A tleap script that builds the chain and sets N, CA, C and O, in Angstrom:
source leaprc.protein.ff14SB
mol = sequence {
  NMET LYS LEU ILE LYS CYS SER LYS ILE ARG
  LEU ILE SER GLY LYS VAL TYR HIE GLY LEU
  ARG ARG ARG LEU ASP TRP ASN PHE SER GLY
  LYS LYS PHE SER ILE VAL LYS GLY SER LEU
  GLU ASP PHE ASP ASN VAL VAL PHE HIE HIE
  GLU THR PRO LEU PHE ARG GLU LEU PRO LYS
  VAL ASP ILE TRP LEU GLN ILE ASN LYS VAL
  ARG ASN LEU GLU LEU ALA ILE GLU LYS LEU
  ASN ASN LEU VAL VAL LEU PRO GLY GLU VAL
  PHE SER PHE TRP LEU LEU LEU GLY LYS PRO
  THR LYS GLY LYS GLY TYR VAL GLU GLY PHE
  VAL LEU ASN ASN GLY ARG VAL GLU PRO GLY
  VAL GLY GLY GLY LEU CYS GLN LEU THR ASN
  LEU ILE TYR TRP MET THR LEU HIE THR PRO
  LEU ALA VAL ILE GLU CARG
}
set mol.1.N position { -55.875 146.821 78.909 }
set mol.1.CA position { -57.323 146.780 78.965 }
set mol.1.C position { -57.879 146.879 77.544 }
set mol.1.O position { -57.558 147.810 76.805 }
set mol.2.N position { -58.703 145.924 77.178 }
set mol.2.CA position { -59.274 145.902 75.840 }
set mol.2.C position { -60.532 146.772 75.808 }
set mol.2.O position { -61.394 146.678 76.682 }
set mol.3.N position { -60.615 147.624 74.775 }
set mol.3.CA position { -61.753 148.502 74.599 }
set mol.3.C position { -62.909 147.714 73.991 }
set mol.3.O position { -62.732 147.011 72.996 }
set mol.4.N position { -64.074 147.832 74.582 }
set mol.4.CA position { -65.258 147.160 74.067 }
set mol.4.C position { -66.029 148.157 73.210 }
set mol.4.O position { -66.429 149.213 73.700 }
set mol.5.N position { -66.238 147.839 71.952 }
set mol.5.CA position { -66.959 148.729 71.049 }
set mol.5.C position { -68.457 148.535 71.239 }
set mol.5.O position { -68.972 147.422 71.135 }
set mol.6.N position { -69.143 149.632 71.517 }
set mol.6.CA position { -70.596 149.599 71.721 }
set mol.6.C position { -71.301 149.927 70.417 }
set mol.6.O position { -70.771 150.655 69.578 }
set mol.7.N position { -72.490 149.389 70.254 }
set mol.7.CA position { -73.281 149.699 69.072 }
set mol.7.C position { -73.793 151.135 69.179 }
set mol.7.O position { -73.866 151.702 70.269 }
set mol.8.N position { -74.148 151.714 68.022 }
set mol.8.CA position { -74.668 153.090 68.015 }
set mol.8.C position { -75.949 153.192 68.839 }
set mol.8.O position { -76.154 154.184 69.538 }
set mol.9.N position { -76.801 152.192 68.767 }
set mol.9.CA position { -78.061 152.230 69.528 }
set mol.9.C position { -77.785 152.239 71.030 }
set mol.9.O position { -78.481 152.909 71.793 }
set mol.10.N position { -76.768 151.491 71.444 }
set mol.10.CA position { -76.427 151.467 72.867 }
set mol.10.C position { -75.851 152.811 73.305 }
set mol.10.O position { -76.164 153.290 74.395 }
set mol.11.N position { -75.021 153.419 72.480 }
set mol.11.CA position { -74.461 154.724 72.813 }
set mol.11.C position { -75.555 155.786 72.913 }
set mol.11.O position { -75.561 156.590 73.845 }
set mol.12.N position { -76.471 155.786 71.960 }
set mol.12.CA position { -77.561 156.771 71.965 }
set mol.12.C position { -78.490 156.531 73.144 }
set mol.12.O position { -78.858 157.475 73.843 }
set mol.13.N position { -78.873 155.279 73.375 }
set mol.13.CA position { -79.781 154.997 74.490 }
set mol.13.C position { -79.122 155.312 75.831 }
set mol.13.O position { -79.801 155.733 76.767 }
set mol.14.N position { -77.800 155.113 75.935 }
set mol.14.CA position { -77.082 155.458 77.163 }
set mol.14.C position { -77.110 156.956 77.425 }
set mol.14.O position { -77.298 157.383 78.565 }
set mol.15.N position { -76.924 157.760 76.378 }
set mol.15.CA position { -76.984 159.224 76.527 }
set mol.15.C position { -78.375 159.659 76.964 }
set mol.15.O position { -78.522 160.492 77.858 }
set mol.16.N position { -79.403 159.086 76.325 }
set mol.16.CA position { -80.783 159.441 76.670 }
set mol.16.C position { -81.085 159.045 78.116 }
set mol.16.O position { -81.641 159.839 78.874 }
set mol.17.N position { -80.724 157.833 78.494 }
set mol.17.CA position { -80.991 157.339 79.849 }
set mol.17.C position { -80.326 158.214 80.905 }
set mol.17.O position { -80.977 158.661 81.849 }
set mol.18.N position { -79.029 158.456 80.742 }
set mol.18.CA position { -78.304 159.214 81.766 }
set mol.18.C position { -78.728 160.683 81.786 }
set mol.18.O position { -78.743 161.304 82.849 }
set mol.19.N position { -79.071 161.243 80.625 }
set mol.19.CA position { -79.582 162.612 80.579 }
set mol.19.C position { -80.920 162.727 81.289 }
set mol.19.O position { -81.148 163.675 82.039 }
set mol.20.N position { -81.801 161.771 81.058 }
set mol.20.CA position { -83.105 161.763 81.721 }
set mol.20.C position { -82.944 161.564 83.224 }
set mol.20.O position { -83.605 162.230 84.021 }
set mol.21.N position { -82.066 160.651 83.603 }
set mol.21.CA position { -81.819 160.404 85.033 }
set mol.21.C position { -81.300 161.665 85.724 }
set mol.21.O position { -81.703 161.976 86.845 }
set mol.22.N position { -80.402 162.390 85.047 }
set mol.22.CA position { -79.858 163.617 85.606 }
set mol.22.C position { -80.960 164.663 85.778 }
set mol.22.O position { -81.029 165.323 86.815 }
set mol.23.N position { -81.821 164.820 84.770 }
set mol.23.CA position { -82.901 165.815 84.860 }
set mol.23.C position { -83.907 165.464 85.947 }
set mol.23.O position { -84.407 166.349 86.641 }
set mol.24.N position { -84.204 164.187 86.097 }
set mol.24.CA position { -85.097 163.767 87.195 }
set mol.24.C position { -84.476 164.094 88.541 }
set mol.24.O position { -85.174 164.544 89.450 }
set mol.25.N position { -83.179 163.877 88.681 }
set mol.25.CA position { -82.472 164.196 89.924 }
set mol.25.C position { -82.540 165.693 90.201 }
set mol.25.O position { -82.817 166.098 91.330 }
set mol.26.N position { -82.291 166.522 89.188 }
set mol.26.CA position { -82.324 167.973 89.376 }
set mol.26.C position { -83.704 168.447 89.829 }
set mol.26.O position { -83.815 169.336 90.673 }
set mol.27.N position { -84.754 167.847 89.261 }
set mol.27.CA position { -86.103 168.351 89.497 }
set mol.27.C position { -86.851 167.701 90.657 }
set mol.27.O position { -87.737 168.324 91.240 }
set mol.28.N position { -86.511 166.464 91.001 }
set mol.28.CA position { -87.331 165.756 91.974 }
set mol.28.C position { -86.583 165.185 93.169 }
set mol.28.O position { -87.207 164.573 94.035 }
set mol.29.N position { -85.273 165.363 93.246 }
set mol.29.CA position { -84.504 164.743 94.329 }
set mol.29.C position { -84.632 165.485 95.653 }
set mol.29.O position { -84.357 164.920 96.711 }
set mol.30.N position { -85.044 166.739 95.600 }
set mol.30.CA position { -85.099 167.536 96.819 }
set mol.30.C position { -83.756 168.160 97.177 }
set mol.30.O position { -83.651 168.869 98.178 }
set mol.31.N position { -82.728 167.904 96.370 }
set mol.31.CA position { -81.412 168.501 96.624 }
set mol.31.C position { -81.456 169.991 96.304 }
set mol.31.O position { -82.166 170.427 95.398 }
set mol.32.N position { -80.689 170.757 97.061 }
set mol.32.CA position { -80.554 172.189 96.780 }
set mol.32.C position { -79.253 172.385 96.013 }
set mol.32.O position { -78.170 172.107 96.529 }
set mol.33.N position { -79.366 172.865 94.784 }
set mol.33.CA position { -78.204 173.022 93.929 }
set mol.33.C position { -77.662 174.446 93.996 }
set mol.33.O position { -78.424 175.408 94.100 }
set mol.34.N position { -76.342 174.568 93.937 }
set mol.34.CA position { -75.679 175.870 93.993 }
set mol.34.C position { -75.960 176.660 92.730 }
set mol.34.O position { -75.764 176.171 91.617 }
set mol.35.N position { -76.429 177.907 92.920 }
set mol.35.CA position { -76.641 178.799 91.780 }
set mol.35.C position { -76.219 180.229 92.107 }
set mol.35.O position { -76.209 181.081 91.218 }
set mol.36.N position { -75.871 180.508 93.361 }
set mol.36.CA position { -75.572 181.865 93.802 }
set mol.36.C position { -74.115 182.202 93.522 }
set mol.36.O position { -73.214 181.404 93.784 }
set mol.37.N position { -73.900 183.405 92.984 }
set mol.37.CA position { -72.551 183.892 92.727 }
set mol.37.C position { -72.112 184.798 93.873 }
set mol.37.O position { -72.927 185.494 94.478 }
set mol.38.N position { -70.828 184.778 94.157 }
set mol.38.CA position { -70.246 185.639 95.178 }
set mol.38.C position { -69.034 186.337 94.606 }
set mol.38.O position { -68.916 186.504 93.392 }
set mol.39.N position { -68.142 186.740 95.474 }
set mol.39.CA position { -66.885 187.305 95.003 }
set mol.39.C position { -65.785 186.881 95.957 }
set mol.39.O position { -66.048 186.556 97.115 }
set mol.40.N position { -64.555 186.884 95.471 }
set mol.40.CA position { -63.427 186.442 96.293 }
set mol.40.C position { -63.269 187.297 97.551 }
set mol.40.O position { -62.739 186.825 98.556 }
set mol.41.N position { -63.723 188.545 97.503 }
set mol.41.CA position { -63.613 189.419 98.667 }
set mol.41.C position { -64.483 188.919 99.832 }
set mol.41.O position { -64.256 189.294 100.982 }
set mol.42.N position { -65.476 188.075 99.531 }
set mol.42.CA position { -66.368 187.559 100.570 }
set mol.42.C position { -65.710 186.481 101.429 }
set mol.42.O position { -66.264 186.093 102.457 }
set mol.43.N position { -64.532 185.988 101.021 }
set mol.43.CA position { -63.920 184.849 101.689 }
set mol.43.C position { -62.494 185.161 102.115 }
set mol.43.O position { -61.763 185.862 101.416 }
set mol.44.N position { -62.108 184.631 103.273 }
set mol.44.CA position { -60.791 184.910 103.834 }
set mol.44.C position { -59.721 183.910 103.420 }
set mol.44.O position { -58.546 184.270 103.349 }
set mol.45.N position { -60.097 182.662 103.142 }
set mol.45.CA position { -59.112 181.602 102.940 }
set mol.45.C position { -59.265 180.912 101.598 }
set mol.45.O position { -60.372 180.695 101.105 }
set mol.46.N position { -58.126 180.576 101.025 }
set mol.46.CA position { -58.103 179.727 99.845 }
set mol.46.C position { -57.851 178.311 100.348 }
set mol.46.O position { -56.866 178.067 101.045 }
set mol.47.N position { -58.737 177.372 100.000 }
set mol.47.CA position { -58.582 175.992 100.452 }
set mol.47.C position { -57.562 175.260 99.597 }
set mol.47.O position { -56.742 174.498 100.110 }
set mol.48.N position { -57.614 175.492 98.297 }
set mol.48.CA position { -56.707 174.773 97.403 }
set mol.48.C position { -56.547 175.584 96.130 }
set mol.48.O position { -57.488 176.244 95.691 }
set mol.49.N position { -55.379 175.540 95.541 }
set mol.49.CA position { -55.092 176.244 94.298 }
set mol.49.C position { -54.317 175.302 93.376 }
set mol.49.O position { -53.433 174.567 93.817 }
set mol.50.N position { -54.659 175.340 92.119 }
set mol.50.CA position { -53.948 174.500 91.148 }
set mol.50.C position { -54.033 175.168 89.777 }
set mol.50.O position { -55.005 175.857 89.470 }
set mol.51.N position { -53.022 174.960 88.976 }
set mol.51.CA position { -53.023 175.431 87.597 }
set mol.51.C position { -52.778 174.241 86.685 }
set mol.51.O position { -52.047 173.313 87.031 }
set mol.52.N position { -53.396 174.284 85.524 }
set mol.52.CA position { -53.224 173.204 84.567 }
set mol.52.C position { -52.945 173.809 83.195 }
set mol.52.O position { -53.564 174.809 82.834 }
set mol.53.N position { -52.038 173.232 82.431 }
set mol.53.CA position { -51.731 173.796 81.102 }
set mol.53.C position { -52.911 173.632 80.142 }
set mol.53.O position { -53.589 172.604 80.134 }
set mol.54.N position { -53.139 174.667 79.337 }
set mol.54.CA position { -54.230 174.612 78.369 }
set mol.54.C position { -53.802 173.972 77.056 }
set mol.54.O position { -54.607 173.341 76.371 }
set mol.55.N position { -52.540 174.139 76.716 }
set mol.55.CA position { -52.025 173.545 75.480 }
set mol.55.C position { -50.988 172.490 75.829 }
set mol.55.O position { -50.121 172.709 76.675 }
set mol.56.N position { -51.085 171.365 75.181 }
set mol.56.CA position { -50.139 170.270 75.399 }
set mol.56.C position { -49.722 169.705 74.054 }
set mol.56.O position { -50.475 169.750 73.081 }
set mol.57.N position { -48.525 169.178 74.016 }
set mol.57.CA position { -48.093 168.491 72.800 }
set mol.57.C position { -48.701 167.090 72.804 }
set mol.57.O position { -48.286 166.213 73.562 }
set mol.58.N position { -49.670 166.911 71.959 }
set mol.58.CA position { -50.347 165.622 71.866 }
set mol.58.C position { -50.178 165.076 70.461 }
set mol.58.O position { -50.448 165.778 69.487 }
set mol.59.N position { -49.736 163.835 70.343 }
set mol.59.CA position { -49.539 163.277 69.002 }
set mol.59.C position { -50.865 163.144 68.257 }
set mol.59.O position { -51.874 162.717 68.819 }
set mol.60.N position { -50.839 163.512 67.006 }
set mol.60.CA position { -51.990 163.351 66.099 }
set mol.60.C position { -53.210 164.173 66.523 }
set mol.60.O position { -54.341 163.801 66.211 }
set mol.61.N position { -52.990 165.300 67.240 }
set mol.61.CA position { -54.093 166.196 67.597 }
set mol.61.C position { -53.799 167.550 66.971 }
set mol.61.O position { -52.809 168.198 67.312 }
set mol.62.N position { -54.666 167.979 66.049 }
set mol.62.CA position { -54.478 169.263 65.385 }
set mol.62.C position { -54.576 170.405 66.391 }
set mol.62.O position { -55.382 170.359 67.320 }
set mol.63.N position { -53.748 171.428 66.198 }
set mol.63.CA position { -53.701 172.551 67.136 }
set mol.63.C position { -55.034 173.296 67.195 }
set mol.63.O position { -55.384 173.849 68.238 }
set mol.64.N position { -55.781 173.319 66.087 }
set mol.64.CA position { -57.052 174.041 66.110 }
set mol.64.C position { -58.035 173.422 67.100 }
set mol.64.O position { -58.887 174.119 67.650 }
set mol.65.N position { -57.917 172.110 67.329 }
set mol.65.CA position { -58.782 171.470 68.329 }
set mol.65.C position { -58.423 171.953 69.731 }
set mol.65.O position { -59.306 172.098 70.576 }
set mol.66.N position { -57.151 172.203 69.990 }
set mol.66.CA position { -56.742 172.711 71.297 }
set mol.66.C position { -57.137 174.185 71.452 }
set mol.66.O position { -57.550 174.605 72.532 }
set mol.67.N position { -57.012 174.964 70.381 }
set mol.67.CA position { -57.439 176.373 70.429 }
set mol.67.C position { -58.936 176.438 70.712 }
set mol.67.O position { -59.380 177.240 71.535 }
set mol.68.N position { -59.707 175.606 70.039 }
set mol.68.CA position { -61.157 175.578 70.262 }
set mol.68.C position { -61.496 175.062 71.662 }
set mol.68.O position { -62.462 175.512 72.278 }
set mol.69.N position { -60.701 174.121 72.156 }
set mol.69.CA position { -60.910 173.621 73.520 }
set mol.69.C position { -60.809 174.777 74.511 }
set mol.69.O position { -61.620 174.890 75.430 }
set mol.70.N position { -59.814 175.626 74.318 }
set mol.70.CA position { -59.622 176.771 75.215 }
set mol.70.C position { -60.833 177.697 75.153 }
set mol.70.O position { -61.262 178.217 76.183 }
set mol.71.N position { -61.388 177.912 73.962 }
set mol.71.CA position { -62.599 178.739 73.826 }
set mol.71.C position { -63.759 178.103 74.600 }
set mol.71.O position { -64.496 178.802 75.296 }
set mol.72.N position { -63.920 176.805 74.484 }
set mol.72.CA position { -64.989 176.114 75.220 }
set mol.72.C position { -64.786 176.249 76.731 }
set mol.72.O position { -65.744 176.448 77.478 }
set mol.73.N position { -63.540 176.139 77.166 }
set mol.73.CA position { -63.249 176.296 78.590 }
set mol.73.C position { -63.576 177.702 79.066 }
set mol.73.O position { -64.113 177.874 80.160 }
set mol.74.N position { -63.261 178.710 78.259 }
set mol.74.CA position { -63.582 180.094 78.619 }
set mol.74.C position { -65.085 180.277 78.808 }
set mol.74.O position { -65.520 180.905 79.773 }
set mol.75.N position { -65.879 179.729 77.889 }
set mol.75.CA position { -67.339 179.831 77.986 }
set mol.75.C position { -67.859 179.156 79.256 }
set mol.75.O position { -68.717 179.699 79.951 }
set mol.76.N position { -67.335 177.979 79.545 }
set mol.76.CA position { -67.792 177.236 80.727 }
set mol.76.C position { -67.401 177.964 82.009 }
set mol.76.O position { -68.192 178.047 82.948 }
set mol.77.N position { -66.198 178.481 82.044 }
set mol.77.CA position { -65.714 179.155 83.254 }
set mol.77.C position { -66.519 180.416 83.534 }
set mol.77.O position { -66.711 180.781 84.694 }
set mol.78.N position { -66.996 181.093 82.475 }
set mol.78.CA position { -67.864 182.261 82.680 }
set mol.78.C position { -69.088 181.883 83.513 }
set mol.78.O position { -69.531 182.657 84.363 }
set mol.79.N position { -69.631 180.688 83.265 }
set mol.79.CA position { -70.823 180.232 83.996 }
set mol.79.C position { -70.502 179.830 85.438 }
set mol.79.O position { -71.352 179.936 86.322 }
set mol.80.N position { -69.268 179.367 85.670 }
set mol.80.CA position { -68.909 178.815 86.976 }
set mol.80.C position { -68.166 179.794 87.879 }
set mol.80.O position { -68.181 179.647 89.101 }
set mol.81.N position { -67.518 180.791 87.283 }
set mol.81.CA position { -66.671 181.685 88.048 }
set mol.81.C position { -67.467 182.382 89.161 }
set mol.81.O position { -68.557 182.905 88.927 }
set mol.82.N position { -66.910 182.379 90.353 }
set mol.82.CA position { -67.483 183.006 91.549 }
set mol.82.C position { -68.713 182.293 92.091 }
set mol.82.O position { -69.436 182.855 92.914 }
set mol.83.N position { -68.961 181.072 91.648 }
set mol.83.CA position { -70.066 180.297 92.207 }
set mol.83.C position { -69.749 179.954 93.660 }
set mol.83.O position { -68.621 179.584 93.986 }
set mol.84.N position { -70.736 180.079 94.516 }
set mol.84.CA position { -70.566 179.766 95.929 }
set mol.84.C position { -71.375 178.510 96.245 }
set mol.84.O position { -72.579 178.458 95.994 }
set mol.85.N position { -70.705 177.503 96.794 }
set mol.85.CA position { -71.388 176.283 97.228 }
set mol.85.C position { -71.558 176.404 98.738 }
set mol.85.O position { -70.602 176.271 99.501 }
set mol.86.N position { -72.785 176.658 99.146 }
set mol.86.CA position { -73.078 176.825 100.568 }
set mol.86.C position { -73.265 175.469 101.239 }
set mol.86.O position { -73.508 174.473 100.557 }
set mol.87.N position { -73.157 175.415 102.565 }
set mol.87.CA position { -73.385 174.143 103.271 }
set mol.87.C position { -74.750 173.554 102.916 }
set mol.87.O position { -75.762 174.255 102.909 }
set mol.88.N position { -74.756 172.273 102.626 }
set mol.88.CA position { -75.989 171.571 102.275 }
set mol.88.C position { -76.346 171.655 100.797 }
set mol.88.O position { -77.305 171.017 100.360 }
set mol.89.N position { -75.593 172.430 100.019 }
set mol.89.CA position { -75.873 172.545 98.591 }
set mol.89.C position { -75.045 171.547 97.792 }
set mol.89.O position { -74.027 171.034 98.256 }
set mol.90.N position { -75.520 171.289 96.572 }
set mol.90.CA position { -74.850 170.374 95.658 }
set mol.90.C position { -74.399 171.171 94.434 }
set mol.90.O position { -75.172 171.949 93.874 }
set mol.91.N position { -73.153 170.974 94.026 }
set mol.91.CA position { -72.633 171.583 92.802 }
set mol.91.C position { -72.886 170.619 91.659 }
set mol.91.O position { -72.496 169.454 91.729 }
set mol.92.N position { -73.542 171.102 90.598 }
set mol.92.CA position { -73.779 170.291 89.410 }
set mol.92.C position { -73.252 171.040 88.195 }
set mol.92.O position { -73.821 172.046 87.772 }
set mol.93.N position { -72.167 170.538 87.649 }
set mol.93.CA position { -71.534 171.147 86.480 }
set mol.93.C position { -72.528 171.285 85.332 }
set mol.93.O position { -72.658 172.361 84.749 }
set mol.94.N position { -73.228 170.202 85.005 }
set mol.94.CA position { -74.096 170.214 83.821 }
set mol.94.C position { -75.391 170.979 84.056 }
set mol.94.O position { -75.981 171.477 83.098 }
set mol.95.N position { -75.849 171.088 85.293 }
set mol.95.CA position { -77.020 171.925 85.563 }
set mol.95.C position { -76.685 173.385 85.271 }
set mol.95.O position { -77.496 174.107 84.691 }
set mol.96.N position { -75.504 173.815 85.670 }
set mol.96.CA position { -75.096 175.199 85.454 }
set mol.96.C position { -74.779 175.498 83.988 }
set mol.96.O position { -75.090 176.585 83.502 }
set mol.97.N position { -74.169 174.555 83.282 }
set mol.97.CA position { -73.767 174.795 81.896 }
set mol.97.C position { -74.857 174.456 80.893 }
set mol.97.O position { -74.992 175.124 79.868 }
set mol.98.N position { -75.625 173.432 81.181 }
set mol.98.CA position { -76.545 172.941 80.170 }
set mol.98.C position { -75.759 172.201 79.092 }
set mol.98.O position { -74.560 171.968 79.240 }
set mol.99.N position { -76.419 171.846 78.042 }
set mol.99.CA position { -75.745 171.125 76.952 }
set mol.99.C position { -74.905 172.115 76.154 }
set mol.99.O position { -75.407 173.155 75.730 }
set mol.100.N position { -73.629 171.797 75.948 }
set mol.100.CA position { -72.797 172.697 75.145 }
set mol.100.C position { -73.178 172.604 73.664 }
set mol.100.O position { -72.969 171.571 73.027 }
set mol.101.N position { -73.730 173.676 73.132 }
set mol.101.CA position { -74.193 173.688 71.741 }
set mol.101.C position { -73.544 174.839 70.981 }
set mol.101.O position { -73.003 175.771 71.576 }
set mol.102.N position { -73.610 174.756 69.658 }
set mol.102.CA position { -73.109 175.845 68.829 }
set mol.102.C position { -73.878 177.129 69.108 }
set mol.102.O position { -73.303 178.217 69.080 }
set mol.103.N position { -75.181 177.007 69.380 }
set mol.103.CA position { -76.003 178.172 69.675 }
set mol.103.C position { -75.547 178.938 70.910 }
set mol.103.O position { -75.785 180.140 71.026 }
set mol.104.N position { -74.900 178.248 71.818 }
set mol.104.CA position { -74.362 178.889 73.024 }
set mol.104.C position { -72.929 179.360 72.819 }
set mol.104.O position { -72.312 179.904 73.735 }
set mol.105.N position { -72.396 179.151 71.610 }
set mol.105.CA position { -71.058 179.621 71.293 }
set mol.105.C position { -69.973 178.568 71.385 }
set mol.105.O position { -68.815 178.851 71.079 }
set mol.106.N position { -70.322 177.359 71.802 }
set mol.106.CA position { -69.316 176.299 71.891 }
set mol.106.C position { -68.893 175.871 70.491 }
set mol.106.O position { -69.689 175.887 69.553 }
set mol.107.N position { -67.636 175.493 70.371 }
set mol.107.CA position { -67.067 175.108 69.084 }
set mol.107.C position { -66.529 173.689 69.166 }
set mol.107.O position { -66.523 173.079 70.236 }
set mol.108.N position { -66.081 173.170 68.041 }
set mol.108.CA position { -65.543 171.807 68.025 }
set mol.108.C position { -64.148 171.784 68.631 }
set mol.108.O position { -63.202 172.342 68.075 }
set mol.109.N position { -64.040 171.139 69.761 }
set mol.109.CA position { -62.758 170.876 70.397 }
set mol.109.C position { -62.546 169.378 70.343 }
set mol.109.O position { -63.308 168.664 69.691 }
set mol.110.N position { -61.512 168.892 71.024 }
set mol.110.CA position { -61.296 167.462 70.906 }
set mol.110.C position { -61.981 166.681 72.016 }
set mol.110.O position { -61.953 167.058 73.188 }
set mol.111.N position { -62.596 165.580 71.603 }
set mol.111.CA position { -63.244 164.651 72.528 }
set mol.111.C position { -62.623 163.274 72.315 }
set mol.111.O position { -62.115 162.964 71.238 }
set mol.112.N position { -62.673 162.467 73.352 }
set mol.112.CA position { -62.212 161.085 73.231 }
set mol.112.C position { -63.421 160.202 72.987 }
set mol.112.O position { -64.403 160.253 73.728 }
set mol.113.N position { -63.344 159.404 71.956 }
set mol.113.CA position { -64.434 158.507 71.609 }
set mol.113.C position { -63.837 157.154 71.282 }
set mol.113.O position { -63.143 157.002 70.277 }
set mol.114.N position { -64.105 156.173 72.125 }
set mol.114.CA position { -63.561 154.824 71.947 }
set mol.114.C position { -62.044 154.840 71.781 }
set mol.114.O position { -61.486 154.129 70.945 }
set mol.115.N position { -61.385 155.674 72.601 }
set mol.115.CA position { -59.930 155.722 72.585 }
set mol.115.C position { -59.324 156.546 71.471 }
set mol.115.O position { -58.102 156.601 71.335 }
set mol.116.N position { -60.162 157.190 70.672 }
set mol.116.CA position { -59.680 158.027 69.575 }
set mol.116.C position { -60.021 159.483 69.854 }
set mol.116.O position { -61.047 159.780 70.466 }
set mol.117.N position { -59.163 160.388 69.405 }
set mol.117.CA position { -59.436 161.814 69.487 }
set mol.117.C position { -60.193 162.215 68.231 }
set mol.117.O position { -59.788 161.887 67.116 }
set mol.118.N position { -61.304 162.935 68.427 }
set mol.118.CA position { -62.071 163.421 67.285 }
set mol.118.C position { -62.728 164.743 67.655 }
set mol.118.O position { -62.874 165.041 68.840 }
set mol.119.N position { -63.129 165.549 66.662 }
set mol.119.CA position { -63.778 166.817 66.961 }
set mol.119.C position { -65.193 166.600 67.489 }
set mol.119.O position { -65.891 165.676 67.071 }
set mol.120.N position { -65.603 167.465 68.413 }
set mol.120.CA position { -66.953 167.434 68.940 }
set mol.120.C position { -67.285 168.765 69.580 }
set mol.120.O position { -66.444 169.349 70.262 }
set mol.121.N position { -68.506 169.258 69.371 }
set mol.121.CA position { -68.925 170.539 69.946 }
set mol.121.C position { -68.827 170.455 71.467 }
set mol.121.O position { -69.355 169.531 72.086 }
set mol.122.N position { -68.146 171.432 72.055 }
set mol.122.CA position { -67.939 171.438 73.502 }
set mol.122.C position { -66.732 170.631 73.920 }
set mol.122.O position { -66.480 170.468 75.114 }
set mol.123.N position { -65.983 170.126 72.962 }
set mol.123.CA position { -64.821 169.298 73.274 }
set mol.123.C position { -63.817 170.038 74.143 }
set mol.123.O position { -63.554 171.223 73.941 }
set mol.124.N position { -63.264 169.325 75.110 }
set mol.124.CA position { -62.284 169.892 76.023 }
set mol.124.C position { -62.840 170.176 77.405 }
set mol.124.O position { -62.075 170.417 78.340 }
set mol.125.N position { -64.166 170.151 77.553 }
set mol.125.CA position { -64.755 170.430 78.865 }
set mol.125.C position { -64.389 169.371 79.892 }
set mol.125.O position { -64.453 169.623 81.096 }
set mol.126.N position { -64.006 168.189 79.426 }
set mol.126.CA position { -63.587 167.140 80.356 }
set mol.126.C position { -62.354 167.582 81.152 }
set mol.126.O position { -62.163 167.151 82.289 }
set mol.127.N position { -61.519 168.440 80.555 }
set mol.127.CA position { -60.357 168.938 81.291 }
set mol.127.C position { -60.807 169.739 82.505 }
set mol.127.O position { -60.207 169.638 83.575 }
set mol.128.N position { -61.861 170.535 82.344 }
set mol.128.CA position { -62.380 171.329 83.455 }
set mol.128.C position { -63.082 170.451 84.488 }
set mol.128.O position { -62.900 170.652 85.689 }
set mol.129.N position { -63.879 169.485 84.041 }
set mol.129.CA position { -64.570 168.623 85.004 }
set mol.129.C position { -63.576 167.777 85.792 }
set mol.129.O position { -63.757 167.558 86.989 }
set mol.130.N position { -62.531 167.302 85.124 }
set mol.130.CA position { -61.500 166.533 85.831 }
set mol.130.C position { -60.756 167.397 86.839 }
set mol.130.O position { -60.444 166.937 87.937 }
set mol.131.N position { -60.470 168.641 86.479 }
set mol.131.CA position { -59.785 169.554 87.389 }
set mol.131.C position { -60.652 169.843 88.622 }
set mol.131.O position { -60.161 169.830 89.751 }
set mol.132.N position { -61.935 170.101 88.394 }
set mol.132.CA position { -62.841 170.364 89.518 }
set mol.132.C position { -62.916 169.150 90.437 }
set mol.132.O position { -62.885 169.293 91.659 }
set mol.133.N position { -63.015 167.970 89.862 }
set mol.133.CA position { -63.056 166.748 90.656 }
set mol.133.C position { -61.778 166.597 91.476 }
set mol.133.O position { -61.834 166.333 92.677 }
set mol.134.N position { -60.634 166.764 90.829 }
set mol.134.CA position { -59.346 166.598 91.500 }
set mol.134.C position { -59.195 167.608 92.635 }
set mol.134.O position { -58.721 167.265 93.718 }
set mol.135.N position { -59.600 168.853 92.384 }
set mol.135.CA position { -59.491 169.871 93.426 }
set mol.135.C position { -60.461 169.582 94.578 }
set mol.135.O position { -60.136 169.826 95.740 }
set mol.136.N position { -61.631 169.071 94.262 }
set mol.136.CA position { -62.606 168.738 95.297 }
set mol.136.C position { -62.066 167.682 96.249 }
set mol.136.O position { -62.360 167.699 97.445 }
set mol.137.N position { -61.274 166.764 95.709 }
set mol.137.CA position { -60.675 165.731 96.559 }
set mol.137.C position { -59.739 166.326 97.621 }
set mol.137.O position { -59.428 165.664 98.612 }
set mol.138.N position { -59.293 167.562 97.420 }
set mol.138.CA position { -58.396 168.238 98.359 }
set mol.138.C position { -59.149 169.191 99.287 }
set mol.138.O position { -58.541 170.057 99.916 }
set mol.139.N position { -60.453 169.035 99.372 }
set mol.139.CA position { -61.285 169.875 100.246 }
set mol.139.C position { -62.126 168.958 101.139 }
set mol.139.O position { -62.141 167.742 100.948 }
set mol.140.N position { -62.817 169.540 102.100 }
set mol.140.CA position { -63.721 168.722 102.934 }
set mol.140.C position { -65.033 168.366 102.233 }
set mol.140.O position { -65.873 167.690 102.827 }
set mol.141.N position { -65.227 168.799 100.995 }
set mol.141.CA position { -66.476 168.510 100.278 }
set mol.141.C position { -66.576 167.017 99.962 }
set mol.141.O position { -65.562 166.330 99.835 }
set mol.142.N position { -67.785 166.534 99.840 }
set mol.142.CA position { -68.018 165.130 99.481 }
set mol.142.C position { -68.431 165.046 98.024 }
set mol.142.O position { -69.279 165.817 97.575 }
set mol.143.N position { -67.847 164.130 97.289 }
set mol.143.CA position { -68.233 163.886 95.900 }
set mol.143.C position { -69.348 162.838 95.922 }
set mol.143.O position { -69.161 161.726 96.415 }
set mol.144.N position { -70.504 163.210 95.382 }
set mol.144.CA position { -71.635 162.271 95.382 }
set mol.144.C position { -71.886 161.670 94.004 }
set mol.144.O position { -72.588 160.667 93.877 }
set mol.145.N position { -71.314 162.281 92.978 }
set mol.145.CA position { -71.446 161.744 91.622 }
set mol.145.C position { -70.327 162.328 90.787 }
set mol.145.O position { -69.952 163.488 90.959 }
set mol.146.N position { -69.799 161.529 89.891 }
set mol.146.CA position { -68.780 162.037 88.972 }
set mol.146.C position { -69.176 161.698 87.564 }
set mol.146.O position { -68.458 162.033 86.623 }
savepdb mol mol.pdb
quit
């Protein structure tokens, strides 16, 4: 598969468009989004369990990017841990986390950009979003957006 290089204006306008679309959905769609925290003691059954390695041997990826990725994952998991998705509610990763910024403590981890690994604030969160998506596929929940 050949990678198509997008212009900077297209990349920026795409981020603005999709960010605006997401905010309109959060505020005007009428969907009820999950925000309530619970505890594991409230539930009797585990539907699915999975573990994923935090460090991997990746060619041409500096170890500090992986260390920082783990820090970003820790910050994100603090926001998501013990979240309860009740019937009729929608889970939104980015609504709960917001934009990962240095001000929130996120650091430069590795991001993929046009097939290349490069540093980016909040880098590594894709590992968590992919894991959540994969685990959701093993539950009765419906994925409405990825």
